[in-house]
N, CA, C and O atoms as a GROMACS GRO file, in nm:
protein
  328
    1MET      N    1   0.085  -0.117   0.000
    1MET     CA    2   0.000   0.000   0.000
    1MET      C    3   0.089   0.123   0.000
    1MET      O    4   0.179   0.134   0.084
    2GLU      N    5   0.067   0.214  -0.091
    2GLU     CA    6   0.141   0.339  -0.095
    2GLU      C    7   0.068   0.444  -0.012
    2GLU      O    8  -0.055   0.445  -0.006
    3TYR      N    9   0.145   0.531   0.052
    3TYR     CA   10   0.089   0.636   0.137
    3TYR      C   11   0.119   0.773   0.077
    3TYR      O   12   0.221   0.833   0.110
    4PRO      N   13   0.032   0.823  -0.011
    4PRO     CA   14   0.056   0.957  -0.066
    4PRO      C   15   0.051   1.063   0.044
    4PRO      O   16  -0.030   1.057   0.136
    5LEU      N   17   0.140   1.158   0.032
    5LEU     CA   18   0.146   1.270   0.124
    5LEU      C   19   0.029   1.364   0.094
    5LEU      O   20   0.017   1.415  -0.017
    6THR      N   21  -0.058   1.386   0.194
    6THR     CA   22  -0.174   1.472   0.171
    6THR      C   23  -0.164   1.606   0.243
    6THR      O   24  -0.225   1.705   0.201
    7THR      N   25  -0.088   1.608   0.352
    7THR     CA   26  -0.066   1.734   0.424
    7THR      C   27   0.080   1.741   0.463
    7THR      O   28   0.136   1.647   0.519
    8PHE      N   29   0.142   1.855   0.433
    8PHE     CA   30   0.282   1.874   0.470
    8PHE      C   31   0.296   2.017   0.519
    8PHE      O   32   0.294   2.111   0.439
    9ASP      N   33   0.310   2.033   0.649
    9ASP     CA   34   0.319   2.164   0.712
    9ASP      C   35   0.443   2.166   0.802
    9ASP      O   36   0.432   2.159   0.924
   10PRO      N   37   0.564   2.176   0.739
   10PRO     CA   38   0.686   2.173   0.818
   10PRO      C   39   0.696   2.295   0.909
   10PRO      O   40   0.654   2.404   0.869
   11PRO      N   41   0.746   2.281   1.025
   11PRO     CA   42   0.800   2.159   1.084
   11PRO      C   43   0.702   2.092   1.178
   11PRO      O   44   0.744   2.022   1.271
   12HIS      N   45   0.571   2.112   1.158
   12HIS     CA   46   0.474   2.070   1.259
   12HIS      C   47   0.392   1.945   1.227
   12HIS      O   48   0.360   1.868   1.317
   13LEU      N   49   0.359   1.924   1.099
   13LEU     CA   50   0.259   1.822   1.068
   13LEU      C   51   0.284   1.757   0.932
   13LEU      O   52   0.317   1.823   0.834
   14THR      N   53   0.267   1.624   0.930
   14THR     CA   54   0.268   1.548   0.806
   14THR      C   55   0.153   1.447   0.813
   14THR      O   56   0.136   1.379   0.914
   15VAL      N   57   0.074   1.439   0.707
   15VAL     CA   58  -0.037   1.343   0.701
   15VAL      C   59  -0.024   1.264   0.571
   15VAL      O   60  -0.005   1.320   0.463
   16LEU      N   61  -0.036   1.132   0.584
   16LEU     CA   62  -0.032   1.042   0.469
   16LEU      C   63  -0.161   0.961   0.468
   16LEU      O   64  -0.204   0.911   0.572
   17ASP      N   65  -0.223   0.947   0.351
   17ASP     CA   66  -0.348   0.872   0.338
   17ASP      C   67  -0.331   0.763   0.234
   17ASP      O   68  -0.267   0.784   0.131
   18ALA      N   69  -0.389   0.648   0.261
   18ALA     CA   70  -0.386   0.538   0.165
   18ALA      C   71  -0.520   0.467   0.166
   18ALA      O   72  -0.582   0.448   0.270
   19THR      N   73  -0.564   0.428   0.047
   19THR     CA   74  -0.686   0.351   0.035
   19THR      C   75  -0.657   0.229  -0.052
   19THR      O   76  -0.598   0.240  -0.160
   20ALA      N   77  -0.699   0.114  -0.004
   20ALA     CA   78  -0.686  -0.010  -0.079
   20ALA      C   79  -0.825  -0.070  -0.093
   20ALA      O   80  -0.924  -0.013  -0.047
   21GLU      N   81  -0.832  -0.184  -0.156
   21GLU     CA   82  -0.961  -0.248  -0.181
   21GLU      C   83  -1.038  -0.276  -0.052
   21GLU      O   84  -1.160  -0.259  -0.046
   22ARG      N   85  -0.965  -0.318   0.052
   22ARG     CA   86  -1.032  -0.359   0.176
   22ARG      C   87  -0.999  -0.273   0.297
   22ARG      O   88  -1.036  -0.308   0.409
   23SER      N   89  -0.930  -0.161   0.275
   23SER     CA   90  -0.893  -0.078   0.391
   23SER      C   91  -0.860   0.065   0.350
   23SER      O   92  -0.834   0.095   0.234
   24ARG      N   93  -0.862   0.150   0.451
   24ARG     CA   94  -0.817   0.288   0.435
   24ARG      C   95  -0.733   0.319   0.560
   24ARG      O   96  -0.770   0.283   0.672
   25ALA      N   97  -0.620   0.386   0.539
   25ALA     CA   98  -0.531   0.420   0.651
   25ALA      C   99  -0.488   0.566   0.641
   25ALA      O  100  -0.459   0.616   0.532
   26THR      N  101  -0.485   0.631   0.756
   26THR     CA  102  -0.434   0.768   0.765
   26THR      C  103  -0.329   0.771   0.875
   26THR      O  104  -0.356   0.738   0.990
   27ALA      N  105  -0.208   0.811   0.837
   27ALA     CA  106  -0.100   0.827   0.934
   27ALA      C  107  -0.078   0.976   0.956
   27ALA      O  108  -0.053   1.051   0.861
   28THR      N  109  -0.088   1.018   1.080
   28THR     CA  110  -0.069   1.159   1.116
   28THR      C  111   0.053   1.169   1.207
   28THR      O  112   0.061   1.102   1.310
   29ILE      N  113   0.148   1.252   1.167
   29ILE     CA  114   0.271   1.268   1.243
   29ILE      C  115   0.285   1.416   1.280
   29ILE      O  116   0.293   1.503   1.194
   30ARG      N  117   0.287   1.442   1.410
   30ARG     CA  118   0.299   1.579   1.461
   30ARG      C  119   0.433   1.594   1.532
   30ARG      O  120   0.480   1.502   1.600
   31PHE      N  121   0.494   1.710   1.514
   31PHE     CA  122   0.623   1.741   1.575
   31PHE      C  123   0.608   1.867   1.659
   31PHE      O  124   0.544   1.964   1.617
   32ARG      N  125   0.668   1.865   1.780
   32ARG     CA  126   0.665   1.986   1.861
   32ARG      C  127   0.791   1.992   1.946
   32ARG      O  128   0.843   1.891   1.991
   33GLU      N  129   0.838   2.115   1.966
   33GLU     CA  130   0.958   2.134   2.047
   33GLU      C  131   0.931   2.089   2.189
   33GLU      O  132   0.822   2.109   2.243
   34SER      N  133   1.032   2.027   2.249
   34SER     CA  134   1.021   1.978   2.386
   34SER      C  135   1.158   1.986   2.450
   34SER      O  136   1.245   1.903   2.424
   35GLY      N  137   1.176   2.085   2.534
   35GLY     CA  138   1.307   2.102   2.598
   35GLY      C  139   1.414   2.126   2.493
   35GLY      O  140   1.405   2.219   2.413
   36ASP      N  141   1.516   2.041   2.494
   36ASP     CA  142   1.626   2.052   2.398
   36ASP      C  143   1.605   1.965   2.274
   36ASP      O  144   1.694   1.953   2.190
   37GLY      N  145   1.487   1.904   2.262
   37GLY     CA  146   1.466   1.813   2.150
   37GLY      C  147   1.331   1.835   2.084
   37GLY      O  148   1.275   1.944   2.088
   38THR      N  149   1.281   1.730   2.023
   38THR     CA  150   1.154   1.733   1.953
   38THR      C  151   1.068   1.615   1.997
   38THR      O  152   1.115   1.501   2.003
   39GLU      N  153   0.945   1.642   2.027
   39GLU     CA  154   0.849   1.537   2.061
   39GLU      C  155   0.774   1.499   1.934
   39GLU      O  156   0.728   1.586   1.860
   40VAL      N  157   0.762   1.369   1.910
   40VAL     CA  158   0.694   1.320   1.791
   40VAL      C  159   0.572   1.240   1.834
   40VAL      O  160   0.581   1.150   1.918
   41ASP      N  161   0.456   1.274   1.776
   41ASP     CA  162   0.332   1.203   1.803
   41ASP      C  163   0.287   1.141   1.671
   41ASP      O  164   0.260   1.212   1.574
   42TRP      N  165   0.277   1.007   1.667
   42TRP     CA  166   0.240   0.937   1.545
   42TRP      C  167   0.111   0.861   1.572
   42TRP      O  168   0.102   0.786   1.669
   43THR      N  169   0.011   0.882   1.487
   43THR     CA  170  -0.118   0.815   1.501
   43THR      C  171  -0.153   0.747   1.369
   43THR      O  172  -0.137   0.805   1.262
   44LEU      N  173  -0.202   0.624   1.379
   44LEU     CA  174  -0.250   0.553   1.261
   44LEU      C  175  -0.397   0.524   1.281
   44LEU      O  176  -0.437   0.461   1.379
   45ASP      N  177  -0.478   0.570   1.186
   45ASP     CA  178  -0.621   0.541   1.187
   45ASP      C  179  -0.645   0.442   1.074
   45ASP      O  180  -0.627   0.474   0.957
   46LEU      N  181  -0.686   0.320   1.109
   46LEU     CA  182  -0.705   0.214   1.012
   46LEU      C  183  -0.852   0.174   1.009
   46LEU      O  184  -0.910   0.142   1.112
   47GLU      N  185  -0.911   0.176   0.890
   47GLU     CA  186  -1.050   0.137   0.873
   47GLU      C  187  -1.054   0.019   0.775
   47GLU      O  188  -1.000   0.027   0.664
   48LEU      N  189  -1.118  -0.088   0.817
   48LEU     CA  190  -1.130  -0.206   0.731
   48LEU      C  191  -1.270  -0.214   0.673
   48LEU      O  192  -1.367  -0.173   0.737
   49PHE      N  193  -1.280  -0.266   0.552
   49PHE     CA  194  -1.408  -0.276   0.483
   49PHE      C  195  -1.447  -0.423   0.464
   49PHE      O  196  -1.362  -0.512   0.462
   50GLY      N  197  -1.577  -0.445   0.450
   50GLY     CA  198  -1.628  -0.578   0.416
   50GLY      C  199  -1.589  -0.684   0.517
   50GLY      O  200  -1.584  -0.659   0.638
   51VAL      N  201  -1.560  -0.802   0.465
   51VAL     CA  202  -1.528  -0.916   0.550
   51VAL      C  203  -1.398  -0.894   0.629
   51VAL      O  204  -1.377  -0.959   0.732
   52SER      N  205  -1.313  -0.806   0.582
   52SER     CA  206  -1.188  -0.775   0.654
   52SER      C  207  -1.215  -0.722   0.794
   52SER      O  208  -1.131  -0.735   0.883
   53ARG      N  209  -1.331  -0.663   0.814
   53ARG     CA  210  -1.365  -0.609   0.947
   53ARG      C  211  -1.366  -0.717   1.054
   53ARG      O  212  -1.347  -0.688   1.172
   54LEU      N  213  -1.389  -0.842   1.014
   54LEU     CA  214  -1.391  -0.952   1.110
   54LEU      C  215  -1.256  -0.972   1.177
   54LEU      O  216  -1.249  -1.030   1.286
   55SER      N  217  -1.148  -0.926   1.115
   55SER     CA  218  -1.014  -0.942   1.173
   55SER      C  219  -0.977  -0.832   1.271
   55SER      O  220  -0.873  -0.841   1.337
   56GLU      N  221  -1.059  -0.728   1.284
   56GLU     CA  222  -1.025  -0.614   1.371
   56GLU      C  223  -0.986  -0.653   1.513
   56GLU      O  224  -0.885  -0.602   1.562
   57PRO      N  225  -1.061  -0.741   1.581
   57PRO     CA  226  -1.023  -0.772   1.720
   57PRO      C  227  -0.884  -0.834   1.732
   57PRO      O  228  -0.821  -0.821   1.837
   58PHE      N  229  -0.837  -0.900   1.628
   58PHE     CA  230  -0.707  -0.966   1.633
   58PHE      C  231  -0.593  -0.874   1.590
   58PHE      O  232  -0.478  -0.900   1.622
   59LEU      N  233  -0.625  -0.768   1.518
   59LEU     CA  234  -0.522  -0.679   1.465
   59LEU      C  235  -0.464  -0.585   1.569
   59LEU      O  236  -0.346  -0.550   1.561
   60ASP      N  237  -0.542  -0.542   1.666
   60ASP     CA  238  -0.495  -0.443   1.763
   60ASP      C  239  -0.364  -0.485   1.831
   60ASP      O  240  -0.268  -0.408   1.829
   61PRO      N  241  -0.357  -0.605   1.891
   61PRO     CA  242  -0.229  -0.641   1.956
   61PRO      C  243  -0.113  -0.655   1.858
   61PRO      O  244   0.001  -0.623   1.891
   62VAL      N  245  -0.142  -0.702   1.737
   62VAL     CA  246  -0.037  -0.717   1.636
   62VAL      C  247   0.016  -0.580   1.595
   62VAL      O  248   0.138  -0.560   1.588
   63LEU      N  249  -0.074  -0.485   1.569
   63LEU     CA  250  -0.031  -0.351   1.528
   63LEU      C  251   0.042  -0.279   1.641
   63LEU      O  252   0.138  -0.206   1.615
   64ARG      N  253  -0.002  -0.299   1.764
   64ARG     CA  254   0.068  -0.237   1.877
   64ARG      C  255   0.211  -0.291   1.890
   64ARG      O  256   0.305  -0.216   1.918
   65ARG      N  257   0.227  -0.422   1.870
   65ARG     CA  258   0.360  -0.484   1.875
   65ARG      C  259   0.449  -0.430   1.763
   65ARG      O  260   0.565  -0.397   1.787
   66LEU      N  261   0.395  -0.420   1.642
   66LEU     CA  262   0.472  -0.366   1.530
   66LEU      C  263   0.512  -0.221   1.555
   66LEU      O  264   0.624  -0.181   1.524
   67ALA      N  265   0.420  -0.144   1.611
   67ALA     CA  266   0.451  -0.004   1.641
   67ALA      C  267   0.561   0.005   1.746
   67ALA      O  268   0.649   0.091   1.737
   68ARG      N  269   0.556  -0.082   1.845
   68ARG     CA  270   0.659  -0.082   1.951
   68ARG      C  271   0.796  -0.114   1.893
   68ARG      O  272   0.895  -0.049   1.928
   69VAL      N  273   0.803  -0.213   1.805
   69VAL     CA  274   0.930  -0.250   1.741
   69VAL      C  275   0.982  -0.134   1.656
   69VAL      O  276   1.101  -0.103   1.659
   70ALA      N  277   0.892  -0.071   1.580
   70ALA     CA  278   0.932   0.043   1.496
   70ALA      C  279   0.982   0.158   1.582
   70ALA      O  280   1.082   0.222   1.548
   71LEU      N  281   0.912   0.185   1.692
   71LEU     CA  282   0.953   0.295   1.781
   71LEU      C  283   1.087   0.265   1.846
   71LEU      O  284   1.173   0.353   1.856
   72ASP      N  285   1.106   0.142   1.892
   72ASP     CA  286   1.235   0.106   1.952
   72ASP      C  287   1.349   0.123   1.852
   72ASP      O  288   1.457   0.170   1.887
   73GLY      N  289   1.324   0.085   1.726
   73GLY     CA  290   1.426   0.102   1.622
   73GLY      C  291   1.456   0.247   1.595
   73GLY      O  292   1.572   0.285   1.578
   74LEU      N  293   1.352   0.329   1.592
   74LEU     CA  294   1.371   0.473   1.570
   74LEU      C  295   1.451   0.535   1.684
   74LEU      O  296   1.542   0.614   1.660
   75VAL      N  297   1.418   0.500   1.807
   75VAL     CA  298   1.491   0.554   1.922
   75VAL      C  299   1.638   0.512   1.915
   75VAL      O  300   1.728   0.592   1.941
   76ALA      N  301   1.662   0.386   1.880
   76ALA     CA  302   1.801   0.339   1.869
   76ALA      C  303   1.876   0.414   1.760
   76ALA      O  304   1.991   0.454   1.779
   77ASP      N  305   1.810   0.434   1.645
   77ASP     CA  306   1.875   0.508   1.534
   77ASP      C  307   1.906   0.652   1.574
   77ASP      O  308   2.014   0.702   1.545
   78LEU      N  309   1.812   0.716   1.639
   78LEU     CA  310   1.831   0.857   1.674
   78LEU      C  311   1.932   0.877   1.785
   78LEU      O  312   1.994   0.983   1.795
   79SER      N  313   1.949   0.775   1.869
   79SER     CA  314   2.044   0.788   1.979
   79SER      C  315   2.181   0.730   1.944
   79SER      O  316   2.272   0.727   2.027
   80GLY      N  317   2.196   0.685   1.818
   80GLY     CA  318   2.325   0.633   1.774
   80GLY      C  319   2.348   0.488   1.814
   80GLY      O  320   2.459   0.438   1.797
   81GLY      N  321   2.246   0.420   1.866
   81GLY     CA  322   2.260   0.279   1.904
   81GLY      C  323   2.238   0.188   1.785
   81GLY      O  324   2.215   0.234   1.673
   82THR      N  325   2.246   0.058   1.812
   82THR     CA  326   2.223  -0.039   1.705
   82THR      C  327   2.107  -0.129   1.739
   82THR      O  328   2.072  -0.218   1.661
   0.00000   0.00000   0.00000
């Protein structure tokens, strides 16, 4: 699924939207100054269509785990870790 950029308001906001046959996803990324750094807030809104909706109860823990792994990787990259 490709995520076309729909809103780009540097340095504060980026929004990406994608629609597929059985789903629609919107990723919203907000940036704000925080002390000596930047606070990043990332939200994914996922909507499933048709029979795909039956999988919703099972997707939440999987998506949370994937987000945690992605966040841990980002923190390691930004802090110079591996």
